[in-house]
C-alpha positions as CSV (number, residue, x, y, z in Angstrom):
1,M,-20.5,-16.7,3.9
2,L,-20.0,-12.8,3.7
3,R,-23.1,-9.9,4.2
4,R,-23.2,-6.6,2.8
5,S,-22.7,-5.0,5.8
6,L,-20.3,-2.1,5.6
7,R,-21.4,1.5,6.3
8,L,-19.0,3.8,5.7
9,L,-18.0,6.9,7.8
10,G,-19.0,10.3,7.1
11,S,-16.1,12.3,8.5
12,R,-13.4,13.5,5.7
13,S,-11.0,13.8,8.1
14,L,-11.4,10.3,9.4
15,L,-12.0,9.1,6.0
16,V,-8.6,10.1,5.1
17,I,-7.0,8.2,8.2
18,V,-9.0,5.1,6.9
19,Q,-7.9,5.3,3.6
20,R,-4.0,5.1,5.2
21,V,-4.8,3.0,7.8
22,C,-6.0,0.1,5.4
23,R,-3.5,0.9,2.9
24,N,-1.3,-0.2,5.8
25,M,-2.7,-3.5,6.8
26,A,-2.7,-4.8,2.7
27,T,0.7,-3.8,1.7
28,S,2.4,-3.3,4.8
29,E,6.5,-4.4,4.0
30,D,7.5,-5.2,7.5
31,T,10.1,-8.2,7.7
32,S,8.4,-9.8,11.2
33,G,7.1,-13.2,11.4
34,V,4.1,-14.3,13.4
35,A,2.2,-10.6,13.9
36,K,-0.1,-11.0,16.3
37,Q,-3.6,-8.7,16.5
38,V,-4.6,-7.5,19.8
39,G,-6.0,-4.0,20.7
40,A,-5.6,-3.8,24.1
41,M,-4.2,-0.7,24.6
42,S,-6.3,3.0,24.4
43,V,-4.9,6.3,25.9
44,S,-8.3,7.4,26.2
45,G,-8.8,4.6,28.3
46,E,-11.9,3.7,26.8
47,K,-10.1,-0.1,26.5
48,G,-7.6,-1.4,28.4
49,G,-5.8,-3.2,31.1
50,K,-6.5,-2.7,34.6
51,K,-7.0,0.8,35.7
52,G,-3.4,1.8,37.2
53,G,-2.0,-1.2,34.1
54,G,1.0,-2.4,36.1
55,G,3.1,-5.5,34.8
56,E,0.5,-8.0,37.0
57,A,-0.3,-10.0,33.7
58,T,3.5,-10.8,33.3
59,G,5.0,-10.7,36.9
60,K,7.5,-7.9,35.4
61,P,7.4,-4.5,37.6
62,L,5.2,-1.6,35.5
63,E,8.8,0.3,35.1
64,L,12.7,-1.2,35.4
65,D,14.1,-0.3,39.2
66,P,16.6,1.1,38.9
67,P,16.0,1.8,35.5
68,P,19.0,1.6,32.6
69,A,21.6,3.5,33.7
70,Y,21.8,5.0,30.0
71,L,18.7,7.1,30.9
72,Q,21.2,9.5,33.1
73,S,23.8,9.1,31.1
74,R,22.0,10.5,27.8
75,I,20.1,13.1,29.7
76,E,23.3,14.6,31.2
77,M,24.9,14.8,27.8
78,F,22.1,16.1,26.4
79,D,21.6,19.0,29.0
80,R,25.1,20.3,29.4
81,L,24.8,20.0,25.0
82,K,21.3,21.8,25.4
83,T,22.6,24.7,27.6
84,E,25.8,25.4,25.2
85,Y,22.7,25.4,22.6
86,D,20.8,27.9,24.0
87,A,23.6,30.1,25.3
88,M,24.4,30.2,21.3
89,V,20.7,30.9,20.3
90,A,20.7,33.5,23.0
91,A,24.1,35.5,21.2
92,K,21.9,35.6,18.0
93,E,20.6,38.9,17.1
94,R,17.1,39.8,17.1
95,T,16.2,40.7,13.8
96,P,12.9,41.8,11.9
97,I,11.4,39.0,9.9
98,K,8.6,39.0,7.6
99,V,6.6,35.6,8.0
100,T,4.1,35.1,4.4
101,L,1.2,33.2,5.2
102,P,-0.8,31.5,2.1
103,D,-2.8,33.9,1.5
104,G,0.0,36.3,0.7
105,K,-0.6,38.0,4.2
106,E,2.4,39.2,5.6
107,V,2.9,39.1,9.9
108,E,5.9,40.8,11.6
109,G,8.1,38.7,13.7
110,R,12.1,38.4,15.0
111,A,14.7,36.1,13.9
112,W,15.6,33.4,16.2
113,E,12.8,34.4,18.5
114,T,9.4,34.0,16.4
115,T,8.0,30.6,16.2
116,P,5.5,29.2,14.1
117,Y,3.2,29.0,17.1
118,D,3.2,32.0,17.8
119,V,2.6,33.3,14.3
120,A,-0.3,31.1,14.9
121,A,-1.7,32.0,17.8
122,G,-1.5,35.4,16.9
123,I,-4.5,34.2,14.1
124,S,-6.4,32.0,16.5
125,K,-5.5,30.1,20.0
126,G,-7.7,27.3,18.3
127,L,-6.2,27.0,15.2
128,A,-2.6,27.2,16.7
129,D,-3.4,24.0,18.8
130,N,-4.8,22.2,16.1
131,T,-1.9,22.7,14.2
132,V,0.3,19.3,14.2
133,V,3.6,20.9,12.4
134,A,4.4,24.2,10.4
135,K,6.3,24.1,6.9
136,V,8.7,26.9,6.6
137,N,9.7,27.7,3.1
138,G,8.5,24.5,2.2
139,V,10.3,22.2,4.7
140,L,8.2,20.6,7.9
141,W,9.2,22.7,10.9
142,D,8.3,22.1,14.7
143,L,5.8,24.5,15.8
144,D,8.4,25.4,19.0
145,R,11.3,26.2,16.5
146,P,12.2,29.7,16.4
147,L,12.1,31.0,12.9
148,E,15.5,32.2,11.5
149,E,15.0,34.5,8.7
150,N,12.0,35.9,6.1
151,C,10.4,33.0,5.5
152,S,6.8,31.2,4.0
153,L,4.6,29.8,6.4
154,Q,1.5,27.1,6.6
155,L,0.3,25.2,9.0
156,V,-0.4,21.6,8.7
157,K,-3.4,19.9,10.6
158,F,-3.8,15.8,11.2
159,E,-6.2,16.0,7.8
160,D,-3.8,16.4,6.2
161,D,-1.0,13.7,5.1
162,E,2.1,15.2,6.0
163,G,0.1,16.2,9.7
164,Q,-0.6,12.5,10.5
165,Q,2.9,11.3,9.2
166,V,4.6,14.0,12.3
167,F,1.6,12.8,14.4
168,W,2.3,9.3,14.1
169,H,6.3,9.8,14.2
170,S,6.1,11.8,17.7
171,S,3.8,8.6,19.0
172,A,6.1,6.1,18.0
173,H,8.5,8.1,20.4
174,I,6.2,8.0,23.1
175,L,5.9,4.1,22.6
176,G,10.0,4.2,22.8
177,E,9.3,6.0,25.6
178,A,7.6,3.2,26.9
179,M,9.5,0.4,25.9
180,E,12.4,1.7,27.4
181,R,11.2,2.3,30.6
182,H,9.7,-1.1,30.8
183,Y,12.2,-3.5,29.0
184,G,15.4,-1.5,29.0
185,G,16.9,-2.7,25.7
186,C,18.2,-1.2,22.8
187,L,15.4,1.2,20.7
188,C,16.5,0.6,16.8
189,Y,13.6,2.2,14.0
190,G,10.2,4.0,15.5
191,P,9.1,5.2,12.1
192,P,5.6,6.4,11.2
193,I,4.3,4.3,8.9
194,D,0.8,4.7,5.9
195,G,-1.9,4.3,8.9
196,G,0.2,4.3,12.0
197,F,3.6,3.5,13.8
198,F,5.6,1.2,14.9
199,Y,9.0,0.8,17.6
200,D,11.3,-2.0,16.9
201,T,13.9,-2.7,20.2
202,F,16.6,-5.3,20.4
203,L,15.6,-7.3,24.1
204,E,19.0,-9.9,25.2
205,D,16.9,-12.5,26.9
206,Q,13.5,-11.0,26.5
207,Q,9.9,-11.5,23.6
208,V,7.5,-8.8,23.9
209,S,3.9,-10.8,24.9
210,S,0.7,-9.4,24.1
211,N,0.4,-9.5,27.9
212,D,2.7,-6.4,28.1
213,F,0.2,-4.3,26.2
214,P,-1.7,-3.0,29.8
215,A,1.7,-1.9,31.4
216,L,3.0,-0.4,27.9
217,D,-0.7,1.4,28.1
218,T,0.0,2.9,31.9
219,I,3.3,3.8,31.3
220,F,2.0,5.3,27.6
221,K,-0.7,7.2,29.5
222,K,1.4,8.9,31.9
223,I,3.8,9.9,29.6
224,T,1.1,11.9,27.8
225,K,-0.6,13.2,30.7
226,E,2.7,15.0,31.7
227,K,2.6,16.7,28.5
228,Q,6.5,16.1,27.7
229,P,8.0,18.6,25.1
230,F,9.1,17.6,22.5
231,V,13.2,19.2,22.2
232,R,15.4,19.5,19.1
233,L,19.3,19.4,19.3
234,E,21.5,19.6,16.7
235,M,24.9,17.8,17.9
236,K,28.2,16.1,16.6
237,K,28.7,13.1,15.3
238,E,31.8,12.3,17.6
239,D,28.9,12.9,20.6
240,L,26.4,11.3,19.4
241,L,28.8,8.0,19.3
242,E,29.5,8.6,23.0
243,M,25.7,9.1,23.7
244,F,24.9,5.9,22.1
245,K,27.5,3.5,22.6
246,Y,25.6,1.2,24.5
247,N,23.2,0.4,21.7
248,K,25.5,-1.2,18.6
249,F,22.3,-0.2,15.9
250,K,22.4,3.6,16.7
251,C,25.8,3.2,16.6
252,R,25.7,1.4,13.1
253,I,23.2,3.9,11.9
254,L,25.5,6.8,12.4
255,N,29.1,5.3,11.2
256,E,26.8,3.7,7.9
257,K,23.9,6.1,7.3
258,V,25.0,9.9,8.6
259,Q,27.1,11.7,5.8
260,T,27.7,14.7,7.7
261,A,29.3,15.9,10.3
262,T,26.5,17.1,12.5
263,T,23.0,15.8,13.1
264,T,20.3,16.0,15.3
265,V,18.6,14.2,18.1
266,Y,14.6,14.8,19.6
267,R,14.5,14.2,23.2
268,C,10.6,13.6,25.4
269,G,10.8,13.0,29.0
270,P,14.0,10.3,29.3
271,L,14.0,9.4,25.8
272,I,16.8,10.9,23.5
273,D,16.7,9.6,19.9
274,L,18.4,10.0,16.7
275,C,15.9,11.8,14.6
276,R,14.8,14.2,11.4
277,G,11.9,15.6,13.1
278,P,9.8,17.4,13.2
279,H,7.2,16.7,15.8
280,V,4.2,17.5,17.6
281,R,5.0,20.6,20.7
282,H,4.6,18.3,23.8
283,T,3.3,14.1,24.1
284,G,-0.1,15.9,25.5
285,K,-1.2,16.5,21.8
286,I,-1.6,12.3,21.5
287,K,-5.1,12.0,22.8
288,A,-5.9,8.5,22.0
289,A,-3.9,5.5,21.3
290,M,-3.7,1.5,20.8
291,I,-1.2,-0.8,20.1
292,T,-2.5,-3.1,17.3
293,K,-0.5,-5.3,17.2
294,N,3.3,-7.1,17.6
295,S,5.5,-9.0,15.7
296,S,9.7,-10.6,15.7
297,T,11.3,-8.9,12.4
298,Y,15.0,-8.3,11.5
299,W,17.6,-5.6,11.5
300,E,16.8,-3.9,8.6
301,G,15.0,-6.3,6.9
302,N,18.0,-8.9,6.5
303,A,17.5,-12.5,7.8
304,Q,21.3,-13.1,8.9
305,A,20.9,-10.3,11.3
306,E,20.1,-10.3,14.7
307,S,16.3,-10.4,15.3
308,L,14.7,-7.6,16.8
309,Q,10.9,-7.0,19.0
310,R,8.5,-4.4,16.7
311,I,5.5,-3.6,18.5
312,Y,2.9,-1.6,16.3
313,G,0.5,1.6,17.3
314,I,-2.1,4.0,15.7
315,S,-2.8,7.5,17.1
316,F,-5.6,10.2,16.8
317,P,-5.9,13.6,18.4
318,D,-9.5,12.5,19.7
319,S,-10.9,9.3,21.2
320,K,-13.8,9.3,19.0
321,Q,-11.9,9.1,15.8
322,L,-10.2,5.7,17.7
323,K,-14.0,4.6,17.8
324,E,-14.5,5.1,14.3
325,W,-11.5,3.5,13.0
326,K,-11.8,0.4,15.6
327,H,-15.6,0.3,14.0
328,F,-14.4,0.6,10.7
329,Q,-11.4,-2.5,11.5
330,E,-14.1,-4.6,12.7
331,E,-16.0,-4.0,9.2
332,A,-13.2,-4.2,7.2
333,A,-11.9,-7.5,8.4
334,K,-15.3,-9.5,6.9
335,R,-14.5,-8.5,4.0
336,D,-10.5,-9.9,4.3
337,H,-9.8,-11.7,1.0
338,R,-8.3,-14.1,2.6
339,K,-11.2,-15.3,4.6
340,I,-13.3,-14.8,1.4
341,G,-11.5,-16.8,-0.9
342,R,-11.1,-19.5,1.9
343,D,-15.4,-19.3,2.1
344,Q,-15.7,-19.3,-1.5
345,E,-13.3,-22.2,-2.4
346,L,-11.2,-19.7,-4.4
347,F,-7.6,-20.0,-3.5
348,F,-5.5,-21.1,-0.9
349,F,-1.8,-21.3,0.3
350,H,0.3,-24.0,1.4
351,E,3.6,-24.2,3.6
352,L,5.2,-26.2,1.3
353,S,5.0,-23.4,-1.6
354,P,5.0,-19.8,0.4
355,G,3.9,-17.1,-1.4
356,S,2.8,-18.9,-4.4
357,C,-1.2,-19.0,-4.7
358,F,-3.0,-22.0,-5.7
359,F,-6.1,-20.9,-7.4
360,L,-9.0,-23.6,-7.3
361,P,-11.5,-23.8,-10.3
362,R,-13.3,-21.1,-9.2
363,G,-10.8,-18.6,-8.3
364,A,-9.1,-19.7,-11.5
365,H,-12.3,-18.8,-13.5
366,I,-11.7,-15.2,-11.7
367,Y,-7.8,-14.8,-13.1
368,N,-8.8,-15.8,-16.6
369,T,-11.7,-13.8,-16.8
370,L,-9.3,-10.6,-16.2
371,M,-7.0,-12.2,-18.5
372,E,-9.5,-12.4,-20.8
373,M,-10.7,-9.1,-20.6
374,I,-7.4,-7.3,-21.2
375,R,-6.5,-9.4,-23.9
376,G,-10.1,-8.0,-25.8
377,E,-8.3,-4.7,-25.1
378,Y,-5.1,-5.4,-26.6
379,R,-6.8,-6.5,-29.8
380,K,-8.5,-3.2,-30.0
381,R,-5.6,-1.4,-29.0
382,G,-3.2,-3.0,-30.8
383,Y,-0.9,-4.7,-28.8
384,Q,0.6,-7.8,-29.8
385,E,1.0,-10.9,-27.2
386,V,4.2,-12.7,-26.5
387,V,5.4,-15.7,-24.7
388,S,8.7,-15.2,-22.9
389,P,11.2,-17.7,-21.0
390,N,11.1,-18.0,-17.4
391,I,15.0,-18.7,-16.9
392,Y,17.9,-15.7,-17.9
393,N,21.7,-16.1,-17.7
394,S,22.3,-13.4,-14.9
395,R,24.1,-11.6,-17.5
396,L,21.2,-10.4,-19.1
397,W,20.1,-8.8,-15.3
398,Q,23.8,-7.6,-15.1
399,T,23.3,-6.0,-19.3
400,S,19.7,-4.3,-17.7
401,G,21.1,-3.1,-14.4
402,H,18.6,-5.2,-12.4
403,W,21.5,-7.3,-11.2
404,S,23.2,-4.8,-9.3
405,H,19.9,-3.1,-7.9
406,Y,17.5,-6.4,-7.4
407,S,19.6,-9.5,-6.9
408,D,18.7,-10.0,-3.9
409,N,15.0,-10.2,-4.2
410,M,15.5,-12.7,-7.5
411,F,15.5,-16.5,-7.4
412,K,18.9,-17.6,-8.5
413,F,20.8,-20.8,-8.8
414,D,23.6,-22.2,-10.6
415,V,23.3,-24.4,-13.9
416,E,26.6,-25.8,-15.3
417,K,28.6,-23.1,-13.4
418,E,26.9,-20.2,-14.4
419,T,24.4,-18.4,-12.3
420,F,20.9,-17.8,-14.1
421,A,17.4,-16.4,-11.8
422,L,13.9,-16.7,-12.4
423,K,12.2,-13.3,-14.0
424,P,11.0,-11.1,-11.4
425,M,10.1,-8.8,-14.5
426,N,9.6,-9.0,-18.1
427,C,11.3,-6.0,-19.7
428,P,14.9,-7.6,-19.9
429,G,13.4,-10.4,-22.2
430,H,11.3,-7.8,-24.6
431,C,14.8,-6.3,-25.2
432,L,15.6,-9.3,-26.6
433,M,12.9,-10.1,-28.5
434,F,13.2,-6.3,-30.2
435,D,16.2,-6.5,-30.9
436,H,16.6,-10.3,-32.3
437,R,16.2,-8.4,-35.6
438,P,16.5,-5.5,-37.5
439,R,13.4,-3.0,-36.7
440,S,12.3,-0.6,-39.0
441,W,10.5,2.9,-37.5
442,R,7.4,1.7,-39.8
443,E,6.9,-1.0,-36.6
444,L,7.0,1.4,-34.0
445,P,4.8,2.1,-31.8
446,L,5.4,-1.9,-31.1
447,R,3.2,-2.7,-28.4
448,M,4.6,-6.0,-26.4
449,A,2.3,-7.6,-24.2
450,D,3.2,-10.8,-22.0
451,F,1.5,-12.4,-18.8
452,G,4.6,-14.5,-18.0
453,V,4.9,-16.0,-14.8
454,L,7.1,-13.6,-12.6
455,H,8.6,-14.4,-9.3
456,R,10.2,-12.2,-6.2
457,N,12.1,-13.4,-3.2
458,E,10.0,-11.3,-1.0
459,I,10.9,-12.3,3.0
460,S,8.9,-14.8,4.4
461,G,7.7,-12.5,6.7
462,A,6.6,-9.9,4.3
463,L,3.8,-12.0,2.6
464,S,0.0,-11.2,2.5
465,G,-2.1,-13.1,1.3
466,L,-2.5,-12.1,-2.6
467,I,-1.3,-8.6,-1.6
468,R,2.1,-9.7,-1.2
469,V,3.7,-13.2,-3.2
470,R,6.3,-14.5,-4.6
471,R,5.2,-15.8,-7.8
472,F,2.6,-13.9,-9.4
473,Q,1.5,-12.5,-13.5
474,Q,1.2,-9.2,-14.3
475,D,-0.7,-8.3,-17.5
476,D,2.7,-6.5,-18.8
477,A,3.2,-5.2,-21.9
478,H,6.4,-2.4,-22.9
479,I,5.8,-0.4,-25.8
480,F,9.2,0.4,-28.2
481,C,8.2,3.7,-30.0
482,T,9.9,6.8,-31.1
483,P,10.8,10.2,-29.8
484,D,7.9,11.8,-31.2
485,Q,5.2,9.1,-30.0
486,I,5.6,9.5,-26.7
487,S,2.9,11.3,-25.8
488,E,0.3,9.8,-27.9
489,E,1.0,6.6,-26.5
490,I,1.3,7.8,-22.6
491,H,-2.1,9.4,-23.6
492,G,-3.5,5.5,-24.6
493,C,-2.3,4.3,-21.7
494,L,-3.9,6.7,-19.7
495,D,-7.3,6.2,-21.6
496,F,-6.8,2.2,-21.3
497,L,-6.8,2.6,-17.8
498,Q,-9.8,4.9,-17.2
499,H,-11.8,2.4,-19.1
500,V,-10.4,-0.6,-17.0
501,Y,-11.1,0.7,-13.5
502,G,-14.0,2.2,-14.9
503,V,-15.6,-1.5,-15.5
504,F,-14.4,-2.1,-11.8
505,G,-15.9,1.2,-10.4
506,F,-12.9,2.6,-9.4
507,S,-11.8,5.7,-9.3
508,F,-8.0,6.7,-9.4
509,K,-5.6,9.3,-8.3
510,L,-2.6,10.1,-11.2
511,Y,0.8,11.0,-9.4
512,L,4.2,11.9,-11.3
513,S,7.2,10.0,-9.8
514,T,10.6,11.9,-10.5
515,R,14.0,10.8,-10.2
516,P,15.0,8.7,-7.0
517,P,18.8,9.1,-5.5
518,D,20.1,5.7,-6.9
519,F,18.4,6.9,-10.3
520,M,21.1,5.2,-13.5
521,G,21.7,7.4,-16.1
522,E,22.5,10.9,-17.6
523,P,20.2,13.9,-15.5
524,A,19.4,15.3,-18.7
525,L,17.9,11.7,-19.8
526,W,15.6,12.3,-16.7
527,D,14.9,15.5,-17.0
528,K,13.8,14.6,-20.7
529,A,11.8,11.7,-19.6
530,E,10.0,13.7,-16.6
531,K,8.8,16.4,-19.1
532,N,7.5,13.8,-21.0
533,L,5.2,12.3,-18.8
534,E,4.5,16.0,-17.4
535,E,3.2,16.9,-20.5
536,S,0.7,13.9,-21.4
537,L,-0.4,14.2,-18.1
538,I,-1.6,18.4,-18.4
539,A,-3.0,17.0,-21.9
540,F,-4.7,14.1,-20.4
541,G,-6.7,16.6,-18.3
542,H,-7.1,14.4,-15.3
543,P,-6.2,16.1,-11.5
544,W,-2.3,14.9,-10.3
545,Q,0.8,15.2,-8.0
546,L,4.2,15.4,-8.0
547,N,5.6,12.3,-5.9
548,P,9.2,13.8,-5.7
549,G,11.9,11.1,-6.2
550,D,9.9,7.7,-5.8
551,G,10.6,7.2,-8.9
552,A,12.3,3.7,-10.9
553,F,16.2,3.4,-10.6
554,Y,16.0,3.5,-14.9
555,G,13.2,6.0,-15.8
556,P,10.1,8.2,-14.0
557,K,7.1,6.9,-14.0
558,I,3.0,7.7,-13.6
559,D,2.0,6.0,-10.2
560,I,-2.0,5.2,-10.4
561,V,-3.5,4.9,-6.6
562,I,-6.6,2.9,-7.1
563,M,-9.9,4.2,-4.7
564,D,-12.3,0.6,-4.1
565,A,-15.8,0.4,-2.6
566,L,-14.5,1.0,0.7
567,K,-12.6,4.2,-0.2
568,R,-9.2,2.5,0.6
569,P,-6.4,3.7,-1.7
570,H,-4.2,1.1,-3.5
571,Q,-1.9,1.1,-6.1
572,C,-1.8,-1.2,-8.8
573,A,-1.2,0.3,-12.7
574,T,2.0,2.1,-13.3
575,I,3.3,3.7,-16.6
576,Q,6.7,4.1,-16.9
577,L,9.1,6.1,-19.4
578,D,12.7,4.4,-19.9
579,F,15.4,5.9,-22.0
580,Q,17.9,3.7,-20.2
581,L,17.0,0.2,-21.2
582,P,17.4,0.9,-24.6
583,E,20.9,2.4,-24.0
584,R,21.8,-0.5,-21.7
585,F,21.1,-3.6,-24.6
586,N,21.8,-0.9,-27.4
587,L,18.4,-1.2,-29.0
588,H,17.7,0.9,-32.9
589,Y,15.5,1.1,-35.5
590,I,16.4,2.2,-39.0
591,T,14.4,5.5,-40.0
592,G,14.0,4.9,-44.0
593,A,13.9,1.6,-46.7
594,D,16.8,3.8,-48.2
595,S,18.4,4.7,-45.1
596,E,21.2,3.5,-42.6
597,E,20.6,6.1,-40.2
598,R,19.8,4.3,-36.8
599,R,18.0,5.8,-33.6
600,R,17.7,4.9,-30.5
601,P,13.6,4.0,-29.5
602,V,12.4,4.9,-26.4
603,I,10.5,2.2,-23.8
604,I,7.5,2.7,-22.0
605,H,6.5,0.3,-19.4
606,R,2.7,0.0,-18.5
607,A,0.5,-2.3,-16.3
608,M,-3.5,-2.2,-16.0
609,L,-4.2,-4.2,-13.4
610,G,-0.6,-4.3,-12.1
611,S,-0.4,-8.4,-10.3
612,V,-3.5,-9.9,-11.4
613,E,-2.8,-11.7,-7.7
614,R,-3.0,-7.9,-6.0
615,M,-6.1,-7.0,-8.2
616,I,-8.0,-10.3,-7.1
617,A,-7.3,-9.2,-3.7
618,I,-8.7,-5.8,-3.8
619,L,-11.5,-6.7,-6.0
620,T,-12.5,-9.4,-3.3
621,E,-12.5,-7.0,-0.2
622,S,-14.1,-4.3,-2.5
623,Y,-17.0,-6.2,-3.5
624,G,-17.0,-7.8,-0.5
625,G,-17.8,-11.5,-2.2
626,K,-20.2,-10.4,-3.8
627,W,-19.2,-10.6,-7.5
628,P,-21.1,-8.7,-10.5
629,F,-22.3,-11.5,-13.0
630,W,-19.8,-10.7,-15.8
631,L,-17.1,-11.7,-12.6
632,S,-18.7,-14.1,-10.8
633,P,-17.1,-17.5,-9.9
634,R,-21.0,-18.5,-9.3
635,Q,-23.4,-17.1,-12.1
636,V,-26.3,-19.2,-11.4
637,M,-27.7,-21.7,-9.3
638,V,-30.9,-24.1,-11.2
639,V,-32.9,-25.2,-8.3
640,P,-36.3,-27.9,-8.8
641,V,-39.2,-27.4,-6.4
642,S,-39.0,-30.9,-6.0
643,P,-37.2,-34.3,-7.0
644,K,-39.5,-34.9,-9.7
645,F,-38.0,-32.2,-11.4
646,D,-34.5,-33.0,-11.3
647,G,-34.2,-34.2,-15.2
648,Y,-35.3,-30.1,-16.6
649,A,-33.1,-29.0,-13.7
650,T,-30.6,-30.7,-15.4
651,E,-31.3,-30.0,-18.6
652,V,-31.2,-26.4,-18.0
653,H,-27.6,-26.6,-16.6
654,K,-26.5,-28.1,-19.7
655,L,-27.9,-25.3,-22.0
656,L,-26.2,-22.8,-19.7
657,F,-23.4,-24.6,-19.3
658,A,-22.3,-25.0,-22.8
659,E,-22.9,-21.3,-23.5
660,G,-20.1,-20.8,-20.9
661,F,-21.8,-20.1,-17.6
662,M,-20.8,-20.8,-14.3
663,V,-23.4,-22.8,-13.4
664,D,-24.6,-25.3,-10.7
665,F,-27.7,-27.1,-9.8
666,D,-28.7,-28.3,-6.5
667,L,-30.0,-31.8,-6.5
668,A,-29.5,-32.4,-2.9
669,P,-32.3,-34.6,-1.5
670,G,-32.3,-34.0,2.0
671,D,-32.8,-30.2,1.6
672,S,-35.8,-28.9,1.4
673,F,-36.8,-26.0,-1.5
674,N,-36.3,-23.0,0.7
675,K,-33.0,-23.9,2.0
676,K,-31.6,-24.5,-1.6
677,I,-32.6,-21.0,-2.5
678,R,-31.4,-20.0,0.9
679,N,-27.9,-21.8,0.4
680,A,-27.8,-20.1,-3.3
681,Q,-28.5,-16.8,-2.1
682,L,-25.5,-17.0,1.2
683,D,-23.1,-18.7,-1.7
684,Q,-23.5,-15.1,-3.9
685,Y,-25.1,-16.8,-6.9
686,N,-25.9,-13.8,-9.1
687,Y,-28.9,-16.1,-10.2
688,I,-31.1,-18.3,-9.3
689,L,-33.9,-20.5,-11.4
690,V,-36.3,-22.1,-9.8
691,V,-37.9,-25.1,-12.6
692,G,-41.1,-26.6,-11.7
693,E,-44.1,-28.6,-13.9
694,K,-45.2,-25.0,-15.2
695,E,-41.6,-24.1,-16.6
696,E,-40.7,-27.9,-17.7
697,T,-44.1,-27.6,-19.8
698,H,-43.4,-24.4,-21.3
699,K,-39.5,-24.8,-21.4
700,T,-39.0,-21.6,-19.4
701,V,-37.3,-20.8,-15.5
702,N,-38.6,-18.7,-13.1
703,V,-35.6,-16.3,-12.1
704,R,-34.8,-14.3,-9.2
705,T,-31.6,-12.8,-7.8
706,R,-29.2,-14.0,-4.8
707,D,-31.1,-9.9,-3.3
708,N,-34.8,-11.7,-3.7
709,V,-35.5,-9.5,-6.5
710,V,-38.0,-11.9,-8.6
711,H,-38.2,-11.4,-12.3
712,G,-40.7,-14.0,-12.9
713,E,-40.6,-16.9,-15.7
714,K,-38.5,-16.3,-19.0
715,T,-37.9,-18.3,-22.0
716,V,-34.7,-20.6,-21.6
717,D,-33.7,-18.5,-25.0
718,E,-34.3,-15.1,-23.3
719,L,-32.4,-15.8,-20.1
720,I,-29.5,-16.8,-22.3
721,A,-29.4,-13.8,-24.6
722,R,-29.8,-11.1,-21.2
723,L,-27.1,-13.3,-19.4
724,K,-24.5,-13.1,-22.7
725,H,-25.5,-9.0,-22.7
726,F,-24.7,-8.8,-18.7
727,R,-21.5,-10.7,-19.7
728,E,-20.4,-8.8,-22.9
729,A,-21.5,-5.5,-21.4
730,R,-19.6,-6.2,-18.0
731,A,-21.9,-4.8,-16.3
732,T,-21.2,-4.2,-12.5
733,E,-24.6,-5.7,-11.3
734,D,-28.7,-6.6,-12.9
735,K,-30.2,-2.8,-12.3
736,G,-33.2,-4.8,-12.1
737,E,-34.3,-5.4,-15.5
738,F,-34.4,-8.4,-16.8
């Protein structure tokens, strides 16, 4: 059983990093098959293979000799075109420019000559060297890339989210260079992710193994010691197709993704790769790095496409941060919900139903208690619970617009020559329920809640415990309201989530996610919806941030990111404003008893817990398996001091069971009294009731906690009254008063 052992780290910058890494571990969308956790590589030299690395473990040479032919041909083309570009830049007029810093101070510079690094160094050499990347007029910009005109300039450090992403992107390029030098092959994608980076490669007749990591470690160290500069070059598409003709994956990207006549590449050492950038100044900025795992995956997540090899890593500008990260990972692993779920007999998964959880009785208690909590709030807040079908004809999803955006993620099948699908969300069905009879304005807002079972066809490699599943339930609701009611309803949703997350002890951050590239509907409606949400957030008074381009395809949304007990972020709740579905389903309400005027309602999609499965995973890890009493799957254990009092222990058990508590009694004849107490504490029973002769005579129990706090003798009636209070108040824990 898990014991309380987590020690939170003090450094603010490291805490930000740890939060990102843990979120990535919990929500990774990689399409891998079997991922191997290793931890074999450290650029700082604190851990890894034998000094000098080499390929001894696998019998492969450290580096291919001769190296792949495409390395030299790429370099020759790059050098030729870079010489032409440098000549063009040299011919540019060096006109005076003004660079405005965040504090309003203006710095003089020269166009096509002064770089952000020059400006930073003019302030402080330490500032310049600790800066990862610049932002010029709000756009990320290489530190050594010349400024071109009057501009605003911000200096971004590793502690900033954008700084981490650039740092990890540059680390991915170093890893890609090491992979080419060791394996050859064809590199595919190598992006930064929340909490590190990865690179995919296509290897015709090879498999990546953890035995390869010491060799990659050695090459990675060489690259960082060489301080290879990251060099940006804009190239024509036809030149790029020639440069990457050996790599069908890069050619696919160019032909299918690049819609402009030119795009950029970046070079470090012999690596030249398609990349928008920007990057750190040189490879020496990566002071500590570690390969975290490798896996297999598919090209662009398509199981019908080529199989690729993926290698993940993490890196830092300081070796101390890597050591602290490792320590945090060890502590977080002790709270892994999959381990606790197994140890506490809460749930399990089976290969015959991948991605669908089997909740055992104690896990089902947690599941049902969470839903009962939400149901109680529904009654207070004017929601009506409905039950809707699980299977719909595909025509429903075509009407809603989901079919063209989401059908690949749905379980589809044919019935009597028509295509049906399991529902992945409730909103289209709720539109049918709204529209099954005429609606009056007096019925609005109509708050329709549904705990219906949902299915989403996640790729098997992306499944991850309760975090990413195929079968799940949400505390899903849709509010049909008039435009004038939007602000009040959004405020009600925000108040609802503040209450729910307060019960769990979670803090949260709010993000306004706006129109994505594949949005559906008219831009004017989107502008109106985004304005409504922005006004509601301002009125709510909680700090929030803009998250451009991350809205749902049918409407903007407020994303809520919670912070658990380990200060790790998780996205669960959502509030989405939708003008599109009412249009697509032609929904109306009548404006008055004597009027035939019909108007269009607005839909607010909202969920507080989000996926109940995902929330259970988060709560399991946040509490470390040490559940608060109201939610606990093991609330009370009754322990007789000797077998003589088994009868009274059974009587006490029956009384508590009748009151709905999760209560057990330990009558095992082979265990000593002290062992029974210890077992109950290790099994995380909130309260342990000891009964003996005195307790039987007075109809009392002797109460102690799993933390060995002794409350002493209480009558059974007093005990039940107090436990009911804990359950109804949803107290996070007994504070010592009983």
